[in-house]
N, C-alpha and C positions, 0 to 999 in steps of 0.2 A: 695305214695310219702311222705305223712305226717310222717309216721313212720321213714323213712330213714332220713328225715330232722331233726326230733327230736333226733335221735341217733347221728347224726353228731354234732348237737348243744351241746348235753351233753358231747361228747368227747372234743369238742373245749373249753367248759367251764372248764373242768378239766385241760386241757393243759394250759389255761390262768392262772389258780390258781397256777399251778406248776411253770410257768414262773415268776409269782409275788414272789414266794418263792425262786427264783434263782435256781430251780432244772431243769437241762437241759438234764440229762441222768440218766439211772438206769441200773445197771449191764452192763456197757459199751455199752448201746444202747441209741440212742436219744429218747426223749419222743415222738417224732413224729412217731417213728417206733413201739411204744408199742400198744398192743391191749387195748380195753376199760377196761377189768377186771384188767389188770396190772396197768393201769393209776389210777384206783380207789384205788387199794392197795397202790400205792406209795403216793398218796395224803392223804389217811387215816393214814398211818404210819407217815407221816410228821406232820399231825395235832396232833396225839397222843404224839409224841415226843416233840412237842412245846407247849403243853397246860399246 
């Protein structure tokens, strides 16, 4: 159960960071529907573009 909890917390952290950046969707999908890898990609690209 610890691994599942950690995975959910990581996903929620990324979603929170995207919400703070006012990013609510990616390729016409809500960020809540995206898988973890796509969420990481979206956050990384946002950080690169805004650094």
